C-alpha positions in Angstrom: 93.2 80.7 94.8 89.9 82.4 94.5 87.1 80.2 93.2 84.7 83.1 92.8 86.8 85.1 90.3 86.8 84.6 86.5 90.0 84.5 84.5 90.9 87.1 81.9 92.0 86.7 78.3 95.5 87.3 76.8 97.3 87.3 73.6 96.0 90.4 71.7 97.4 93.9 71.7 95.7 96.3 74.1 93.2 98.7 72.8 93.3 102.4 73.5 90.1 103.9 74.8 89.1 107.4 75.8 90.0 107.8 79.5 90.3 111.1 81.2 93.9 110.8 82.2 93.8 114.1 84.0 91.1 112.7 86.2 93.1 109.5 86.7 96.2 111.5 87.8 94.2 113.7 90.1 92.5 110.7 91.7 95.9 109.1 92.3 97.2 112.3 93.8 94.2 112.5 96.1 94.8 109.0 97.2 98.3 109.9 98.3 97.5 113.3 99.7 94.1 112.6 101.2 92.3 115.7 102.5 94.6 118.2 100.7 92.2 120.3 98.6 94.6 122.2 96.4 93.6 124.0 93.1 94.1 120.8 91.0 92.1 118.4 93.2 88.5 117.5 92.5 85.8 119.0 94.7 82.1 119.5 95.4 80.4 122.7 94.3 81.0 125.7 96.5 77.2 126.1 96.9 75.8 122.6 96.9 72.3 122.5 95.4 69.4 120.6 96.8 69.5 117.2 95.2 66.8 115.5 97.2 64.4 115.5 94.2 66.9 114.0 91.7 65.5 110.7 90.7 67.5 107.5 90.3 68.5 106.5 86.7 65.7 104.7 84.9 67.0 101.5 83.3 66.2 101.0 79.7 67.5 98.9 76.8 70.3 100.7 75.0 72.9 99.7 72.4 76.5 99.6 73.5 78.2 103.0 73.1 80.4 103.4 70.1 83.4 104.2 72.3 84.6 102.8 75.6 83.9 99.1 74.8 87.0 97.4 73.4 87.6 93.8 74.4 90.3 95.1 76.7 92.5 98.2 77.3 95.4 99.3 79.4 95.9 102.2 81.9 99.2 102.7 83.6 100.4 99.3 82.4 97.5 97.3 83.8 95.1 95.5 81.5 91.3 95.6 82.0 88.9 93.2 80.2 85.5 94.7 79.3 82.7 92.2 80.2 80.8 90.8 77.3 77.6 91.3 79.3 76.5 93.1 82.5 74.0 90.4 83.3 74.3 88.8 86.7 77.2 91.0 87.9 77.4 91.6 91.7 80.5 92.7 93.6 81.3 94.4 96.9 84.1 96.9 97.3 84.8 100.6 97.9 83.1 103.4 96.1 84.6 106.9 95.5 83.1 109.9 93.7 84.1 112.6 91.2 82.7 116.1 90.8 83.2 119.7 89.7 86.6 119.3 88.3 85.3 117.1 85.5 81.8 118.5 85.1 81.1 118.9 81.3 84.2 116.9 80.2 83.8 113.9 77.9 83.4 110.5 79.5 84.8 107.2 78.0 81.4 106.7 76.3 81.7 110.1 74.6 78.9 111.7 76.6 79.6 114.8 78.7 80.0 114.2 82.5 77.1 115.7 84.5 77.9 115.7 88.2 74.2 116.3 88.9 73.0 113.2 87.1 72.9 109.7 88.5 75.9 108.2 86.7 79.0 106.3 87.5 82.4 105.0 86.2 83.4 101.3 86.2 86.5 99.7 84.9 85.0 96.6 83.1 81.2 96.8 82.9 80.0 97.4 79.3 78.9 101.0 78.6 76.2 101.9 79.2 75.0 99.7 82.1 72.6 100.2 85.0 73.6 99.2 88.5 72.1 99.5 92.0 74.7 100.7 94.5 74.0 100.0 98.1 76.0 101.4 101.0 77.1 98.7 103.4 77.6 101.4 106.0 74.2 103.0 106.2 71.9 100.9 104.0 71.1 103.6 101.5 70.7 102.6 97.8 70.8 104.4 94.4 70.4 103.3 90.8 73.0 104.8 88.4 73.9 104.6 84.7 77.5 103.6 84.1 78.9 105.6 81.2 82.5 106.1 82.1 85.7 104.2 82.9 87.5 104.2 86.2 88.4 104.5 89.1 92.0 103.6 88.4 93.1 103.5 92.0 93.8 100.3 93.9 90.9 98.9 96.0 88.3 101.2 94.4 85.4 99.5 92.7 83.2 102.2 91.3 83.4 106.0 90.9 80.0 107.7 91.5 78.8 111.1 90.3 78.5 113.9 92.9 74.7 113.5 92.9 74.8 109.7 93.5 77.4 110.2 96.3 75.3 112.8 98.0 72.3 110.4 98.0 74.5 107.6 99.5 75.7 110.0 102.2 79.4 109.6 101.4 80.5 113.1 100.3 82.1 113.9 103.7 84.1 110.7 103.9 84.9 110.6 100.2 84.5 106.8 100.1 82.1 104.1 101.3 81.9 100.3 101.3 79.2 99.3 98.9 77.6 96.5 97.0 77.2 96.9 93.2 74.6 94.9 91.4 73.6 95.2 87.7 70.0 95.7 86.6 69.0 94.1 83.3 66.3 96.3 81.7 65.7 93.7 79.1 64.4 91.1 81.5 61.2 91.1 83.6 61.7 92.6 87.0 62.0 90.1 89.8 60.5 90.6 93.2 62.6 93.0 95.2 65.2 91.1 97.2 65.8 92.0 100.9 67.8 95.2 101.3 71.5 94.7 101.9 72.0 95.2 105.7 74.2 98.1 106.8 77.5 97.3 108.4 76.0 98.2 111.8 73.7 95.2 111.4 76.0 92.8 109.5 79.7 92.4 109.7 82.0 93.0 106.8 85.2 91.0 106.1 88.0 90.7 103.6 88.0 87.4 101.7 91.6 86.4 100.9 90.8 83.1 99.2 88.4 80.2 98.7 89.2 76.5 98.4 87.6 73.1 98.0 90.4 71.7 100.3 90.3 72.5 104.0 94.1 71.8 104.0 94.8 74.5 101.5 92.6 77.0 103.4 94.4 76.2 106.6 97.7 76.7 104.8 96.7 80.2 103.7 95.7 81.1 107.2 99.1 80.1 108.5 100.8 82.0 105.7 98.8 85.2 106.5 99.5 84.9 110.2 103.2 84.4 109.5 103.9 86.8 106.7 101.4 89.6 107.4 102.1 91.0 110.9 99.4 93.2 112.2 96.6 91.4 110.4 94.4 89.8 112.9 91.1 87.9 112.9 92.0 85.4 110.2 89.8 82.4 110.0 88.2 79.8 107.8 84.5 79.8 107.1 82.8 76.7 105.7 80.0 77.2 103.2 77.9 75.0 100.9 77.8 76.1 97.2 75.9 74.1 94.6 76.3 71.0 96.7 80.0 71.5 97.3 81.8 72.5 100.5 83.9 75.7 100.0 86.4 76.9 102.6 86.7 80.7 102.6 89.6 82.4 104.2 88.4 85.6 105.7 89.8 88.5 107.8 87.9 90.8 110.1 85.4 92.1 110.8 86.5 95.2 108.9 85.7 98.5 110.6 85.8 101.0 107.7 87.5 101.8 104.4 90.8 102.6 106.0 90.8 99.2 107.7 89.9 97.6 104.3 92.7 99.4 102.5 95.2 98.4 105.2 94.3 94.7 105.1 94.3 94.6 101.2 97.7 96.3 101.1 99.0 93.7 103.5 97.6 90.9 101.3 99.1 92.4 98.2 102.5 92.5 99.9 102.4 88.8 100.4 101.2 88.0 96.8 97.4 87.9 97.4 96.1 90.4 94.8 92.4 89.5 94.6 91.2 90.0 98.1 87.8 91.6 98.3 84.9 92.6 100.6 82.5 89.9 101.8 79.5 90.1 104.1 78.8 87.9 107.2 
């Protein structure tokens, strides 16, 4: 049981939206054959330009795009519910990036993909939306405009343009642990909050569940230790939220994306499908 996750909707037929299935397939292939850059895999430009002067996306009030915003849709048999609003959304997870292979192709919003612009793909945020993406590994931060759908790979939260990935310093690794927070251009700007600390300064964990009952949290800890061999560092963290005590079952600290993927896969194997990244 995860008290921090909203429930979805059911009962209507899925809507078909424009998704670049070739990109989906290539991303899935890349996830299986990591580091194998054949002719059909995505890639960075052969002669990378200097992107140091490319500015962040500038948030502005925009209407929803005519395409890419159904109530829900399905890809590979999995249903995704588009959020009614981007306001207040914050999540931590793994970012990936896409580049030259899809440069100029139509995104889910109908716009051409520009690998040198500060854009991103997200599975459920309304299109367009503006988000700040902060690396939990090096503390770098960028603002991007979400205008596409994806990434449709387990454990991946957001797909960044090549330019955004360069600025976050994640081109070489291909992925990075990040925090994604929406920016609402229709509201007055609040005072800047403290920067998200890099993983070197703050530990990162996988949260497997959150409970109001300590007994239930302890039961999940015993289950993980019994049914997920090789997963270590399982513990219960007690927090106060809106005057209530919450018992969070966490695993870690997590060293990197590979470690995160390994733990999440283990959780999925024992029926815990909503594990996610959490900071210390």
